[in-house]
DORODO-996820 format. One record per residue (C-alpha): x, y, z. Coordinates in nm, 2 decimals, padded with zeros to 4 digits, always signed. Each point is the difference from the previous one (the first is absolute). Layout:
<rs>
<r><u>X</u><v>Y</v><w>Z</w></r>
...
</rs>
This chain:
<rs>
<r><u>+00.22</u><v>+00.43</v><w>-03.35</w></r>
<r><u>-00.33</u><v>-00.06</v><w>+00.16</w></r>
<r><u>-00.30</u><v>+00.20</v><w>-00.11</w></r>
<r><u>-00.21</u><v>+00.21</v><w>+00.24</w></r>
<r><u>-00.27</u><v>-00.26</v><w>-00.01</w></r>
<r><u>+00.24</u><v>-00.28</v><w>+00.08</w></r>
<r><u>+00.14</u><v>+00.20</v><w>+00.30</w></r>
<r><u>-00.35</u><v>+00.07</v><w>+00.13</w></r>
<r><u>-00.08</u><v>-00.37</v><w>-00.03</w></r>
<r><u>+00.30</u><v>-00.09</v><w>+00.20</w></r>
<r><u>-00.08</u><v>+00.26</v><w>+00.27</w></r>
<r><u>-00.35</u><v>-00.13</v><w>+00.02</w></r>
<r><u>+00.12</u><v>-00.35</v><w>+00.04</w></r>
<r><u>+00.20</u><v>+00.12</v><w>+00.31</w></r>
<r><u>-00.33</u><v>+00.12</v><w>+00.15</w></r>
<r><u>-00.16</u><v>-00.34</v><w>-00.07</w></r>
<r><u>+00.30</u><v>-00.18</v><w>+00.16</w></r>
<r><u>-00.02</u><v>+00.22</v><w>+00.31</w></r>
<r><u>-00.37</u><v>-00.07</v><w>+00.02</w></r>
<r><u>+00.07</u><v>-00.38</v><w>+00.00</w></r>
<r><u>+00.26</u><v>+00.05</v><w>+00.28</w></r>
<r><u>-00.26</u><v>+00.20</v><w>+00.20</w></r>
<r><u>-00.25</u><v>-00.28</v><w>-00.04</w></r>
<r><u>+00.25</u><v>-00.26</v><w>+00.13</w></r>
<r><u>+00.10</u><v>+00.23</v><w>+00.29</w></r>
<r><u>-00.35</u><v>+00.07</v><w>+00.12</w></r>
<r><u>-00.12</u><v>+00.33</v><w>-00.15</w></r>
<r><u>-00.32</u><v>-00.06</v><w>-00.21</w></r>
<r><u>-00.03</u><v>+00.38</v><w>-00.04</w></r>
<r><u>+00.33</u><v>+00.04</v><w>-00.18</w></r>
<r><u>-00.04</u><v>-00.33</v><w>-00.17</w></r>
<r><u>-00.29</u><v>+00.15</v><w>-00.19</w></r>
<r><u>+00.12</u><v>+00.36</v><w>-00.02</w></r>
<r><u>+00.35</u><v>-00.06</v><w>-00.15</w></r>
<r><u>-00.12</u><v>-00.17</v><w>-00.32</w></r>
<r><u>-00.27</u><v>+00.27</v><w>-00.05</w></r>
<r><u>+00.27</u><v>+00.27</v><w>+00.02</w></r>
<r><u>+00.21</u><v>-00.21</v><w>-00.23</w></r>
<r><u>-00.27</u><v>+00.03</v><w>-00.27</w></r>
<r><u>+00.02</u><v>+00.38</v><w>+00.03</w></r>
<r><u>+00.38</u><v>-00.02</v><w>-00.04</w></r>
<r><u>-00.04</u><v>-00.21</v><w>-00.32</w></r>
<r><u>-00.25</u><v>+00.25</v><w>-00.13</w></r>
<r><u>+00.26</u><v>+00.28</v><w>+00.04</w></r>
<r><u>-00.19</u><v>+00.18</v><w>+00.27</w></r>
<r><u>+00.31</u><v>+00.00</v><w>+00.22</w></r>
<r><u>+00.24</u><v>+00.13</v><w>-00.26</w></r>
<r><u>+00.02</u><v>+00.35</v><w>+00.14</w></r>
<r><u>+00.06</u><v>-00.11</v><w>+00.36</w></r>
<r><u>+00.25</u><v>-00.27</v><w>-00.09</w></r>
<r><u>+00.19</u><v>+00.20</v><w>-00.28</w></r>
<r><u>+00.22</u><v>-00.09</v><w>-00.15</w></r>
<r><u>-00.16</u><v>-00.34</v><w>+00.01</w></r>
<r><u>+00.31</u><v>-00.19</v><w>-00.12</w></r>
<r><u>+00.20</u><v>+00.10</v><w>+00.31</w></r>
<r><u>-00.14</u><v>-00.26</v><w>+00.23</w></r>
<r><u>+00.15</u><v>-00.34</v><w>+00.09</w></r>
<r><u>-00.17</u><v>-00.28</v><w>+00.18</w></r>
<r><u>+00.21</u><v>+00.04</v><w>+00.31</w></r>
<r><u>-00.13</u><v>+00.36</v><w>+00.05</w></r>
<r><u>-00.32</u><v>-00.15</v><w>+00.13</w></r>
<r><u>-00.18</u><v>+00.29</v><w>-00.18</w></r>
<r><u>-00.35</u><v>-00.15</v><w>+00.06</w></r>
<r><u>+00.06</u><v>+00.02</v><w>+00.37</w></r>
<r><u>+00.11</u><v>+00.36</v><w>-00.03</w></r>
<r><u>-00.32</u><v>+00.08</v><w>-00.18</w></r>
<r><u>-00.22</u><v>-00.17</v><w>+00.26</w></r>
<r><u>+00.21</u><v>+00.15</v><w>+00.28</w></r>
<r><u>-00.08</u><v>+00.35</v><w>-00.13</w></r>
<r><u>-00.37</u><v>-00.07</v><w>-00.02</w></r>
<r><u>+00.00</u><v>-00.15</v><w>+00.35</w></r>
<r><u>+00.19</u><v>+00.30</v><w>+00.14</w></r>
<r><u>-00.27</u><v>+00.23</v><w>-00.15</w></r>
<r><u>-00.27</u><v>-00.21</v><w>+00.16</w></r>
<r><u>+00.17</u><v>-00.01</v><w>+00.34</w></r>
<r><u>+00.06</u><v>+00.38</v><w>+00.00</w></r>
<r><u>-00.37</u><v>+00.07</v><w>-00.08</w></r>
<r><u>+00.06</u><v>+00.12</v><w>-00.36</w></r>
<r><u>-00.17</u><v>-00.29</v><w>-00.17</w></r>
<r><u>-00.33</u><v>-00.07</v><w>+00.18</w></r>
<r><u>-00.14</u><v>-00.24</v><w>-00.26</w></r>
<r><u>+00.29</u><v>-00.23</v><w>+00.04</w></r>
<r><u>+00.00</u><v>+00.04</v><w>+00.37</w></r>
<r><u>-00.36</u><v>-00.12</v><w>+00.01</w></r>
<r><u>+00.12</u><v>-00.34</v><w>-00.14</w></r>
<r><u>+00.33</u><v>-00.01</v><w>+00.20</w></r>
<r><u>-00.03</u><v>-00.16</v><w>+00.35</w></r>
<r><u>+00.33</u><v>+00.17</v><w>+00.09</w></r>
<r><u>-00.19</u><v>+00.33</v><w>-00.03</w></r>
<r><u>-00.31</u><v>-00.11</v><w>+00.18</w></r>
<r><u>-00.18</u><v>-00.12</v><w>-00.31</w></r>
<r><u>-00.14</u><v>-00.33</v><w>-00.10</w></r>
<r><u>+00.09</u><v>-00.22</v><w>-00.30</w></r>
<r><u>-00.31</u><v>-00.03</v><w>-00.21</w></r>
<r><u>-00.13</u><v>-00.35</v><w>-00.08</w></r>
<r><u>+00.03</u><v>-00.06</v><w>-00.29</w></r>
<r><u>+00.31</u><v>+00.22</v><w>-00.05</w></r>
<r><u>-00.07</u><v>+00.27</v><w>-00.27</w></r>
<r><u>+00.35</u><v>-00.02</v><w>-00.14</w></r>
<r><u>-00.08</u><v>+00.20</v><w>-00.32</w></r>
<r><u>-00.17</u><v>+00.29</v><w>+00.19</w></r>
<r><u>+00.28</u><v>+00.01</v><w>+00.26</w></r>
<r><u>+00.26</u><v>+00.00</v><w>-00.27</w></r>
<r><u>-00.17</u><v>+00.30</v><w>-00.16</w></r>
<r><u>+00.00</u><v>+00.18</v><w>+00.34</w></r>
<r><u>+00.36</u><v>-00.09</v><w>+00.06</w></r>
<r><u>+00.11</u><v>+00.15</v><w>-00.34</w></r>
<r><u>-00.20</u><v>+00.31</v><w>+00.06</w></r>
<r><u>+00.16</u><v>+00.05</v><w>+00.34</w></r>
<r><u>+00.35</u><v>-00.06</v><w>-00.13</w></r>
<r><u>-00.04</u><v>+00.25</v><w>-00.28</w></r>
<r><u>-00.16</u><v>+00.25</v><w>+00.23</w></r>
<r><u>+00.29</u><v>-00.02</v><w>+00.24</w></r>
<r><u>+00.28</u><v>-00.04</v><w>-00.25</w></r>
<r><u>+00.25</u><v>+00.15</v><w>+00.23</w></r>
<r><u>-00.05</u><v>-00.28</v><w>+00.26</w></r>
<r><u>+00.00</u><v>-00.26</v><w>-00.28</w></r>
<r><u>+00.32</u><v>+00.13</v><w>-00.15</w></r>
<r><u>+00.16</u><v>-00.01</v><w>+00.34</w></r>
<r><u>-00.10</u><v>-00.36</v><w>+00.06</w></r>
<r><u>+00.12</u><v>-00.10</v><w>-00.35</w></r>
<r><u>+00.34</u><v>+00.14</v><w>+00.08</w></r>
<r><u>+00.04</u><v>-00.20</v><w>+00.32</w></r>
<r><u>+00.09</u><v>-00.36</v><w>+00.05</w></r>
<r><u>-00.27</u><v>-00.20</v><w>+00.18</w></r>
<r><u>+00.06</u><v>-00.03</v><w>+00.37</w></r>
<r><u>-00.20</u><v>-00.28</v><w>+00.15</w></r>
<r><u>+00.19</u><v>-00.07</v><w>+00.32</w></r>
<r><u>-00.20</u><v>-00.32</v><w>+00.04</w></r>
<r><u>+00.07</u><v>-00.10</v><w>+00.37</w></r>
<r><u>-00.17</u><v>-00.34</v><w>-00.05</w></r>
<r><u>+00.32</u><v>-00.11</v><w>-00.18</w></r>
<r><u>+00.18</u><v>+00.02</v><w>+00.33</w></r>
<r><u>-00.15</u><v>-00.33</v><w>+00.10</w></r>
<r><u>+00.25</u><v>-00.15</v><w>-00.24</w></r>
<r><u>+00.28</u><v>+00.25</v><w>+00.04</w></r>
<r><u>+00.02</u><v>-00.07</v><w>+00.37</w></r>
<r><u>+00.13</u><v>-00.35</v><w>-00.09</w></r>
<r><u>+00.32</u><v>+00.18</v><w>-00.09</w></r>
<r><u>+00.07</u><v>+00.04</v><w>+00.37</w></r>
<r><u>+00.01</u><v>-00.38</v><w>+00.03</w></r>
<r><u>+00.24</u><v>+00.00</v><w>-00.30</w></r>
<r><u>+00.22</u><v>+00.25</v><w>+00.18</w></r>
<r><u>-00.01</u><v>-00.22</v><w>+00.31</w></r>
<r><u>+00.12</u><v>-00.29</v><w>-00.20</w></r>
<r><u>+00.29</u><v>+00.21</v><w>-00.13</w></r>
<r><u>+00.10</u><v>+00.15</v><w>+00.33</w></r>
<r><u>+00.24</u><v>-00.14</v><w>+00.26</w></r>
<r><u>-00.19</u><v>-00.06</v><w>+00.32</w></r>
<r><u>+00.18</u><v>+00.22</v><w>+00.26</w></r>
<r><u>-00.09</u><v>+00.27</v><w>+00.24</w></r>
<r><u>+00.10</u><v>+00.28</v><w>-00.24</w></r>
<r><u>-00.15</u><v>-00.11</v><w>-00.33</w></r>
<r><u>-00.21</u><v>-00.31</v><w>+00.04</w></r>
<r><u>-00.37</u><v>-00.01</v><w>-00.05</w></r>
<r><u>-00.15</u><v>+00.29</v><w>+00.19</w></r>
<r><u>+00.30</u><v>+00.22</v><w>-00.03</w></r>
<r><u>-00.02</u><v>+00.34</v><w>-00.17</w></r>
<r><u>-00.03</u><v>+00.00</v><w>-00.38</w></r>
<r><u>-00.05</u><v>+00.24</v><w>-00.28</w></r>
<r><u>-00.29</u><v>-00.01</v><w>-00.24</w></r>
<r><u>+00.06</u><v>+00.15</v><w>-00.35</w></r>
<r><u>-00.28</u><v>+00.02</v><w>-00.26</w></r>
<r><u>+00.06</u><v>+00.05</v><w>-00.37</w></r>
<r><u>-00.29</u><v>+00.18</v><w>-00.18</w></r>
<r><u>-00.14</u><v>+00.11</v><w>+00.34</w></r>
<r><u>-00.26</u><v>+00.25</v><w>-00.11</w></r>
<r><u>-00.14</u><v>+00.12</v><w>+00.33</w></r>
<r><u>+00.20</u><v>-00.26</v><w>+00.20</w></r>
<r><u>-00.30</u><v>-00.16</v><w>+00.17</w></r>
<r><u>+00.14</u><v>-00.35</v><w>-00.02</w></r>
<r><u>+00.32</u><v>+00.11</v><w>+00.17</w></r>
<r><u>-00.20</u><v>-00.04</v><w>+00.32</w></r>
<r><u>-00.10</u><v>-00.36</v><w>-00.07</w></r>
<r><u>+00.16</u><v>-00.12</v><w>+00.32</w></r>
<r><u>-00.25</u><v>+00.22</v><w>+00.19</w></r>
<r><u>-00.31</u><v>-00.16</v><w>-00.17</w></r>
<r><u>-00.20</u><v>-00.27</v><w>+00.17</w></r>
<r><u>-00.01</u><v>-00.34</v><w>-00.18</w></r>
<r><u>-00.29</u><v>-00.23</v><w>+00.07</w></r>
<r><u>-00.14</u><v>-00.34</v><w>-00.07</w></r>
<r><u>-00.36</u><v>+00.05</v><w>+00.07</w></r>
<r><u>-00.01</u><v>+00.12</v><w>+00.36</w></r>
<r><u>+00.35</u><v>-00.12</v><w>+00.08</w></r>
<r><u>+00.29</u><v>+00.24</v><w>+00.00</w></r>
<r><u>+00.30</u><v>-00.14</v><w>-00.19</w></r>
<r><u>+00.23</u><v>+00.29</v><w>+00.05</w></r>
<r><u>+00.06</u><v>+00.37</v><w>-00.02</w></r>
<r><u>-00.16</u><v>+00.27</v><w>+00.21</w></r>
<r><u>-00.33</u><v>-00.12</v><w>+00.16</w></r>
<r><u>-00.11</u><v>+00.37</v><w>+00.03</w></r>
<r><u>+00.08</u><v>+00.09</v><w>-00.36</w></r>
<r><u>-00.25</u><v>+00.20</v><w>-00.20</w></r>
<r><u>+00.10</u><v>-00.22</v><w>-00.30</w></r>
<r><u>-00.14</u><v>-00.35</v><w>+00.04</w></r>
<r><u>+00.08</u><v>-00.26</v><w>-00.26</w></r>
<r><u>-00.20</u><v>-00.32</v><w>+00.00</w></r>
<r><u>+00.05</u><v>-00.17</v><w>-00.33</w></r>
<r><u>-00.09</u><v>-00.36</v><w>-00.09</w></r>
<r><u>+00.32</u><v>-00.19</v><w>+00.08</w></r>
<r><u>+00.00</u><v>-00.28</v><w>-00.26</w></r>
<r><u>+00.17</u><v>-00.31</v><w>+00.15</w></r>
<r><u>-00.02</u><v>+00.15</v><w>+00.35</w></r>
<r><u>+00.14</u><v>+00.31</v><w>+00.17</w></r>
<r><u>+00.37</u><v>+00.06</v><w>+00.01</w></r>
<r><u>+00.22</u><v>+00.05</v><w>+00.31</w></r>
<r><u>+00.09</u><v>+00.37</v><w>-00.01</w></r>
<r><u>+00.33</u><v>+00.13</v><w>+00.12</w></r>
<r><u>+00.02</u><v>+00.31</v><w>+00.21</w></r>
<r><u>+00.28</u><v>+00.26</v><w>-00.03</w></r>
<r><u>+00.07</u><v>+00.34</v><w>+00.14</w></r>
<r><u>+00.02</u><v>+00.25</v><w>-00.29</w></r>
<r><u>+00.27</u><v>+00.26</v><w>+00.05</w></r>
<r><u>-00.08</u><v>+00.21</v><w>-00.31</w></r>
<r><u>-00.22</u><v>+00.02</v><w>-00.31</w></r>
<r><u>+00.11</u><v>+00.14</v><w>-00.33</w></r>
<r><u>-00.21</u><v>+00.02</v><w>-00.32</w></r>
<r><u>+00.13</u><v>+00.10</v><w>-00.34</w></r>
<r><u>-00.23</u><v>+00.13</v><w>-00.28</w></r>
<r><u>+00.02</u><v>+00.25</v><w>-00.29</w></r>
<r><u>-00.29</u><v>+00.18</v><w>+00.15</w></r>
<r><u>-00.06</u><v>-00.10</v><w>+00.37</w></r>
<r><u>-00.31</u><v>+00.13</v><w>+00.17</w></r>
<r><u>-00.06</u><v>+00.10</v><w>+00.36</w></r>
<r><u>-00.31</u><v>-00.20</v><w>+00.11</w></r>
<r><u>-00.06</u><v>+00.23</v><w>+00.29</w></r>
<r><u>-00.08</u><v>+00.29</v><w>-00.24</w></r>
<r><u>-00.37</u><v>+00.02</v><w>-00.05</w></r>
<r><u>+00.02</u><v>+00.05</v><w>-00.38</w></r>
<r><u>+00.23</u><v>-00.29</v><w>-00.04</w></r>
<r><u>-00.23</u><v>-00.22</v><w>+00.22</w></r>
<r><u>-00.29</u><v>+00.09</v><w>-00.22</w></r>
<r><u>+00.20</u><v>-00.09</v><w>-00.31</w></r>
<r><u>+00.09</u><v>-00.34</v><w>+00.15</w></r>
<r><u>-00.36</u><v>-00.07</v><w>+00.07</w></r>
<r><u>-00.09</u><v>+00.09</v><w>-00.36</w></r>
<r><u>+00.21</u><v>-00.28</v><w>-00.13</w></r>
<r><u>-00.20</u><v>-00.26</v><w>+00.20</w></r>
<r><u>-00.31</u><v>-00.15</v><w>-00.16</w></r>
<r><u>-00.32</u><v>+00.17</v><w>+00.12</w></r>
<r><u>-00.19</u><v>-00.32</v><w>+00.09</w></r>
<r><u>+00.28</u><v>-00.15</v><w>+00.22</w></r>
<r><u>-00.06</u><v>+00.11</v><w>+00.35</w></r>
<r><u>+00.25</u><v>-00.24</v><w>+00.16</w></r>
<r><u>+00.29</u><v>+00.16</v><w>-00.19</w></r>
<r><u>-00.12</u><v>+00.35</v><w>+00.10</w></r>
<r><u>+00.01</u><v>-00.10</v><w>+00.37</w></r>
<r><u>+00.35</u><v>-00.14</v><w>-00.04</w></r>
<r><u>+00.12</u><v>+00.31</v><w>-00.18</w></r>
<r><u>-00.15</u><v>+00.24</v><w>+00.26</w></r>
<r><u>+00.17</u><v>-00.21</v><w>+00.28</w></r>
<r><u>+00.33</u><v>+00.01</v><w>-00.19</w></r>
<r><u>-00.02</u><v>+00.38</v><w>-00.04</w></r>
<r><u>-00.06</u><v>+00.04</v><w>+00.37</w></r>
<r><u>+00.29</u><v>-00.23</v><w>+00.08</w></r>
<r><u>+00.23</u><v>+00.20</v><w>-00.23</w></r>
<r><u>-00.06</u><v>+00.30</v><w>+00.23</w></r>
<r><u>+00.13</u><v>-00.20</v><w>+00.30</w></r>
<r><u>+00.29</u><v>-00.20</v><w>-00.15</w></r>
<r><u>+00.25</u><v>+00.21</v><w>-00.20</w></r>
<r><u>+00.17</u><v>-00.11</v><w>-00.32</w></r>
<r><u>+00.25</u><v>+00.18</v><w>-00.22</w></r>
<r><u>-00.13</u><v>+00.04</v><w>-00.36</w></r>
<r><u>+00.26</u><v>+00.09</v><w>-00.26</w></r>
<r><u>-00.08</u><v>+00.15</v><w>-00.34</w></r>
<r><u>+00.24</u><v>-00.14</v><w>-00.26</w></r>
<r><u>+00.00</u><v>-00.01</v><w>-00.38</w></r>
<r><u>+00.28</u><v>-00.26</v><w>+00.02</w></r>
<r><u>-00.13</u><v>-00.27</v><w>+00.22</w></r>
<r><u>+00.31</u><v>-00.23</v><w>-00.04</w></r>
<r><u>+00.24</u><v>+00.27</v><w>+00.10</w></r>
<r><u>-00.20</u><v>+00.11</v><w>+00.30</w></r>
<r><u>-00.06</u><v>-00.36</v><w>+00.11</w></r>
<r><u>+00.37</u><v>-00.07</v><w>-00.02</w></r>
<r><u>+00.06</u><v>+00.28</v><w>+00.24</w></r>
<r><u>-00.28</u><v>-00.09</v><w>+00.24</w></r>
<r><u>+00.10</u><v>-00.37</v><w>+00.02</w></r>
<r><u>+00.37</u><v>+00.08</v><w>+00.03</w></r>
<r><u>-00.07</u><v>+00.19</v><w>+00.32</w></r>
<r><u>-00.18</u><v>-00.31</v><w>+00.14</w></r>
<r><u>+00.11</u><v>-00.33</v><w>-00.15</w></r>
<r><u>+00.27</u><v>-00.17</v><w>+00.20</w></r>
<r><u>-00.09</u><v>+00.22</v><w>+00.30</w></r>
<r><u>-00.34</u><v>-00.14</v><w>+00.08</w></r>
<r><u>-00.26</u><v>-00.23</v><w>-00.16</w></r>
<r><u>-00.17</u><v>+00.17</v><w>-00.29</w></r>
<r><u>-00.32</u><v>-00.09</v><w>-00.19</w></r>
<r><u>-00.05</u><v>+00.17</v><w>-00.34</w></r>
<r><u>-00.34</u><v>-00.06</v><w>-00.16</w></r>
<r><u>-00.22</u><v>+00.09</v><w>-00.29</w></r>
<r><u>-00.37</u><v>-00.07</v><w>-00.09</w></r>
<r><u>-00.15</u><v>+00.04</v><w>-00.34</w></r>
<r><u>+00.24</u><v>+00.26</v><w>-00.12</w></r>
<r><u>+00.20</u><v>-00.18</v><w>-00.28</w></r>
<r><u>-00.26</u><v>+00.09</v><w>-00.26</w></r>
<r><u>+00.07</u><v>+00.37</v><w>+00.06</w></r>
<r><u>+00.38</u><v>-00.04</v><w>-00.05</w></r>
<r><u>+00.18</u><v>-00.01</v><w>-00.33</w></r>
<r><u>+00.19</u><v>-00.32</v><w>-00.08</w></r>
<r><u>+00.34</u><v>+00.16</v><w>+00.03</w></r>
<r><u>-00.08</u><v>+00.16</v><w>+00.34</w></r>
<r><u>-00.12</u><v>-00.34</v><w>+00.13</w></r>
<r><u>+00.33</u><v>-00.15</v><w>-00.08</w></r>
<r><u>+00.18</u><v>+00.29</v><w>+00.17</w></r>
<r><u>-00.21</u><v>-00.04</v><w>+00.32</w></r>
<r><u>+00.07</u><v>-00.37</v><w>+00.01</w></r>
<r><u>+00.37</u><v>+00.05</v><w>-00.06</w></r>
<r><u>+00.02</u><v>+00.26</v><w>+00.27</w></r>
<r><u>-00.16</u><v>-00.24</v><w>+00.26</w></r>
<r><u>+00.23</u><v>-00.28</v><w>-00.11</w></r>
<r><u>+00.31</u><v>+00.21</v><w>+00.02</w></r>
<r><u>-00.08</u><v>+00.13</v><w>+00.35</w></r>
<r><u>-00.10</u><v>-00.35</v><w>+00.10</w></r>
<r><u>+00.36</u><v>-00.10</v><w>-00.02</w></r>
<r><u>+00.06</u><v>+00.20</v><w>+00.31</w></r>
<r><u>-00.26</u><v>-00.19</v><w>+00.20</w></r>
<r><u>+00.10</u><v>-00.23</v><w>+00.29</w></r>
<r><u>-00.16</u><v>-00.27</v><w>+00.20</w></r>
<r><u>-00.05</u><v>+00.25</v><w>+00.28</w></r>
<r><u>-00.13</u><v>+00.27</v><w>-00.23</w></r>
<r><u>-00.16</u><v>-00.16</v><w>-00.30</w></r>
<r><u>-00.19</u><v>+00.15</v><w>-00.29</w></r>
<r><u>-00.33</u><v>-00.14</v><w>-00.13</w></r>
<r><u>-00.19</u><v>+00.12</v><w>-00.31</w></r>
<r><u>-00.37</u><v>-00.08</v><w>-00.02</w></r>
<r><u>-00.20</u><v>+00.06</v><w>-00.32</w></r>
<r><u>-00.38</u><v>-00.02</v><w>-00.03</w></r>
<r><u>-00.05</u><v>-00.01</v><w>-00.38</w></r>
<r><u>-00.23</u><v>-00.18</v><w>-00.25</w></r>
<r><u>+00.08</u><v>-00.37</v><w>-00.03</w></r>
<r><u>+00.15</u><v>-00.05</v><w>-00.35</w></r>
<r><u>-00.17</u><v>-00.34</v><w>-00.03</w></r>
<r><u>-00.34</u><v>+00.09</v><w>+00.13</w></r>
<r><u>-00.11</u><v>+00.36</v><w>-00.05</w></r>
<r><u>-00.29</u><v>-00.03</v><w>+00.23</w></r>
<r><u>+00.22</u><v>+00.00</v><w>+00.31</w></r>
<r><u>+00.31</u><v>+00.15</v><w>+00.15</w></r>
<r><u>+00.33</u><v>-00.18</v><w>+00.07</w></r>
<r><u>+00.18</u><v>+00.11</v><w>+00.31</w></r>
<r><u>+00.38</u><v>-00.06</v><w>-00.04</w></r>
<r><u>+00.28</u><v>+00.06</v><w>+00.24</w></r>
<r><u>+00.38</u><v>+00.01</v><w>-00.06</w></r>
<r><u>+00.24</u><v>-00.01</v><w>+00.29</w></r>
<r><u>+00.35</u><v>+00.12</v><w>+00.05</w></r>
<r><u>+00.27</u><v>-00.11</v><w>+00.08</w></r>
<r><u>-00.03</u><v>-00.24</v><w>-00.29</w></r>
<r><u>-00.28</u><v>+00.13</v><w>-00.21</w></r>
<r><u>-00.21</u><v>-00.31</v><w>+00.02</w></r>
<r><u>-00.36</u><v>+00.02</v><w>-00.10</w></r>
<r><u>-00.33</u><v>-00.12</v><w>+00.14</w></r>
<r><u>-00.36</u><v>+00.00</v><w>-00.10</w></r>
<r><u>-00.17</u><v>+00.11</v><w>+00.32</w></r>
<r><u>-00.37</u><v>+00.01</v><w>-00.11</w></r>
<r><u>-00.27</u><v>+00.04</v><w>-00.25</w></r>
<r><u>-00.26</u><v>+00.27</v><w>+00.06</w></r>
<r><u>-00.29</u><v>+00.19</v><w>-00.13</w></r>
<r><u>+00.08</u><v>+00.34</v><w>-00.15</w></r>
<r><u>-00.17</u><v>+00.18</v><w>+00.29</w></r>
<r><u>+00.10</u><v>-00.25</v><w>+00.27</w></r>
<r><u>-00.34</u><v>-00.15</v><w>+00.03</w></r>
<r><u>+00.16</u><v>-00.35</v><w>+00.02</w></r>
<r><u>+00.36</u><v>-00.10</v><w>+00.07</w></r>
<r><u>+00.15</u><v>-00.35</v><w>-00.04</w></r>
<r><u>+00.33</u><v>-00.02</v><w>+00.19</w></r>
<r><u>+00.23</u><v>-00.26</v><w>-00.15</w></r>
<r><u>+00.26</u><v>-00.23</v><w>+00.15</w></r>
<r><u>+00.33</u><v>+00.18</v><w>-00.03</w></r>
<r><u>+00.27</u><v>-00.13</v><w>-00.23</w></r>
<r><u>+00.25</u><v>+00.13</v><w>-00.25</w></r>
<r><u>-00.14</u><v>+00.06</v><w>-00.35</w></r>
</rs>
């Protein structure tokens, strides 16, 4: 059994690892602040907030919960010292970044607002990173490849979008985003408030257009993005020095108020997914997708979700196919995401793309069974 010191050391290492990720993903503020907070964790200064300290697993993304709570306090006006260094709150990141001093202020604010901190520590992180849709949208091309081309169900015909681990369901509107290559519109809605302009490694893809008939998201704790409190919480999980992500999120929240989606709360994702897909697969083309959610799901539940999709996939037809798209860390290179698709009828698999975790770059790949 691990000692308290060993547990604290492990938790501190998680903060260091998150800081490394923030550096790679363009947040110098958090790249410096996470390791400084990690030192406080190793010293036992977070024991009261994180108690019992042995309850955490890596997939809980506990460091992001801690930082989300602090950012929420800054955004809501309760942590002025942090707000002064957070561009998201109208502040300016100091140069050089006083990581140790900011870490002290952060701990003081979390302890002084322990009710907010406890609430954040109870909740799973909800990032709703809409930049990932620059890769997810390639699933529409995969659906086109699986569909029979006819007036009723060929490319362009009505389809269903189903998201597993939907959180606030912002990416359920990805067909209504604008996709750009510089100044050139590749697809989507040219008037969309969400404009994605990643670096297209290897050249921009040809995007398929579909009419979306309905949108369904499944999550243990779905959140309504049109609620002001929820919207503030979503903003708190963004990194304070990344304005482009804030602009995208605000656009996606506005779009959610215009384009409805059904969000279903479910403690048994596999069972609910089976029911949702059974009402659609074999009737019309259906795209089911997920993005950076496997880490929050227990191994047994992952298997159940996959089996549910495979079982319902047996009902798919050429006229009403099912495609599953997953946007998850590449098992062979952890610094990027692999975007996979499986198609039914048949269940064949394809590697659609590699991408940055936040969709800053996307490399669409030639399709082929893998």
